[in-house]
C-alpha atoms as one frame of an Amber mdcrd trajectory, in Angstrom:
protein
-107.313 260.681  70.615-104.326 258.546  71.611-102.657 256.182  69.177-100.998
 252.872  70.022 -97.793 254.633  71.073 -99.703 256.698  73.647 -99.033 259.928
  71.710-101.806 262.266  70.701-103.007 261.521  67.167-104.092 264.412  65.013
-107.009 263.539  62.780-107.203 264.962  59.270-110.389 265.710  57.405-111.142
 267.026  53.930-114.135 269.176  53.005-115.112 269.811  49.386-114.149 273.260
  48.113-114.666 272.721  44.359-116.731 269.684  43.288-115.455 267.340  40.563
-117.918 268.423  37.869-117.078 272.095  38.436-113.356 271.302  38.116-113.917
 269.359  34.881-116.175 272.073  33.439-113.483 274.692  34.058-110.841 272.419
  32.481-113.044 272.154  29.356-113.369 275.949  29.212-109.637 276.464  29.605
-108.865 273.874  26.906-111.246 275.623  24.509-109.512 278.977  25.133-106.048
 277.444  24.697-107.177 275.761  21.453-108.415 279.116  20.166-105.319 281.047
  21.276-102.872 278.572  19.690-104.901 277.756  16.563-102.650 276.395  13.814
 -99.711 275.813  16.189 -98.192 272.799  17.870 -98.088 273.198  21.632 -95.665
 271.725  24.145 -97.167 271.214  27.589 -94.693 271.088  30.450 -96.306 269.303
  33.356 -94.848 270.231  36.725 -94.705 266.983  38.691 -96.272 265.550  40.703
 -99.250 267.736  41.493-100.076 268.808  37.937-100.380 265.317  36.423-104.155
 265.009  36.888-104.797 268.536  35.606-102.387 268.199  32.682-103.904 264.952
  31.423-107.468 266.252  31.679-106.465 269.477  29.913-104.408 267.758  27.185
-107.304 265.436  26.305-109.463 268.470  25.569-107.005 270.697  23.657-107.829
 270.318  19.974-104.292 270.876  18.666-101.145 268.817  18.177 -99.785 268.574
  21.724 -96.447 267.298  22.999 -95.753 266.605  26.659 -92.674 266.894  28.793
 -92.239 266.829  32.539 -90.301 268.691  35.200 -90.179 268.172  38.902 -89.335
 271.078  41.153 -89.551 271.185  44.895 -90.062 273.979  47.369 -92.378 272.193
  49.818 -90.990 268.777  50.770 -93.547 267.387  53.227 -94.370 270.792  54.678
 -97.593 272.776  54.332 -95.770 275.975  53.349 -93.170 276.611  50.688 -89.606
 276.801  51.974 -88.818 279.415  49.324 -85.844 277.350  48.121 -86.455 275.919
  44.649 -84.749 272.713  43.638 -84.928 271.045  40.188 -85.562 267.361  40.865
 -86.191 266.319  37.231 -85.404 268.465  34.204 -87.005 268.312  30.749 -86.145
 265.412  28.453 -86.198 267.528  25.273 -85.213 271.006  24.153 -87.891 273.698
  24.058 -85.979 275.980  21.667 -88.419 277.427  19.131 -91.438 275.677  20.720
 -94.696 277.216  21.916 -94.598 276.210  25.581 -97.372 276.119  28.132 -96.192
 275.420  31.673 -98.904 273.576  33.589 -98.999 273.996  37.362-101.471 272.740
  39.932-101.392 275.767  42.251 -99.616 279.089  42.551 -99.325 280.705  45.922
 -96.121 282.638  46.810 -94.934 282.681  43.179 -91.312 281.867  44.120 -91.198
 278.496  42.372 -92.880 279.639  39.154 -90.905 282.861  38.908 -87.659 280.900
  39.150 -88.878 278.238  36.728 -90.197 280.652  34.081 -86.939 282.620  34.013
 -84.930 279.415  33.664 -87.169 278.146  30.840 -87.129 281.511  29.002 -83.344
 281.247  28.828 -83.830 278.081  26.740 -85.317 280.217  23.925 -88.848 278.899
  23.344 -90.889 280.656  20.637 -93.335 281.573  23.412 -93.920 280.592  27.000
 -97.068 280.988  29.064 -98.311 279.755  32.415-101.489 277.790  33.107-102.624
 276.901  36.623-105.617 275.071  37.989-105.615 277.022  41.252-104.403 280.500
  42.113-103.951 281.833  45.641-103.183 285.541  45.011-103.493 286.461  48.700
-100.237 284.526  49.275 -98.328 286.078  46.356 -94.867 287.351  47.234 -93.404
 287.302  43.704 -95.471 288.374  40.702 -95.903 285.744  37.974 -97.745 286.220
  34.664-100.587 283.694  34.737-102.251 283.453  31.306-104.788 280.720  32.148
-106.183 280.283  35.643-108.862 277.816  36.649-109.962 279.040  40.065-108.922
 281.731  42.499-109.066 280.212  45.951-108.784 281.479  49.536-105.717 280.945
  51.705-106.523 277.353  52.681-104.403 274.229  52.362-106.017 272.295  49.506
-105.725 268.715  48.299-107.216 266.562  45.555-107.084 266.482  41.748-103.333
 265.936  42.044-102.571 268.141  45.045-101.294 266.343  48.107-100.296 266.557
  51.716 -97.310 264.284  52.441 -98.158 262.276  49.274-101.758 261.638  50.360
-105.092 262.810  48.869-103.853 263.263  45.245-106.475 260.907  43.831-109.489
 262.762  45.226-111.578 263.756  42.182-112.375 267.204  43.626-110.511 270.057
  45.324-110.855 269.891  49.081-109.672 271.842  52.102-107.509 269.852  54.501
-108.186 270.401  58.197-106.570 268.980  61.284-108.668 268.059  64.291-107.129
 267.408  67.699
């Protein structure tokens, strides 16, 4: 298909991989496990921006504990479909995590480069404990091992969008997890 400029336009389409209700059911299950595991503690959730915002808010609403939130933004993708492998801190935490029980919330883990770097950096800030929670895990793409304590779904090696995940800042608001395809 040719666009107004006469260049070939590539059409994008999204097919549902994990329906909304299945995503929300898994979030409820994860929140229940986190509530049980941290019973009697206050928990600091570190939301990794921007992709984890939808997941973090849904999870936080269902954790039955005192919860504090902070945010970090790290980049290894830019507008590409694959990680560059170079991790850059775009926004650091607003508060100290020293002595806190910390749960890092990520939308997806594939190569592990970003989370490995981030976890080591955060451990150096002396939290009482630090664990990793992800909505989606793509172990077939793992290059660096990361200790994932809570994982929502293991998914195949597809480029996914929705529930916070994007492609070039689009598709975040889809209420489900979908596979992005390009049609010529």
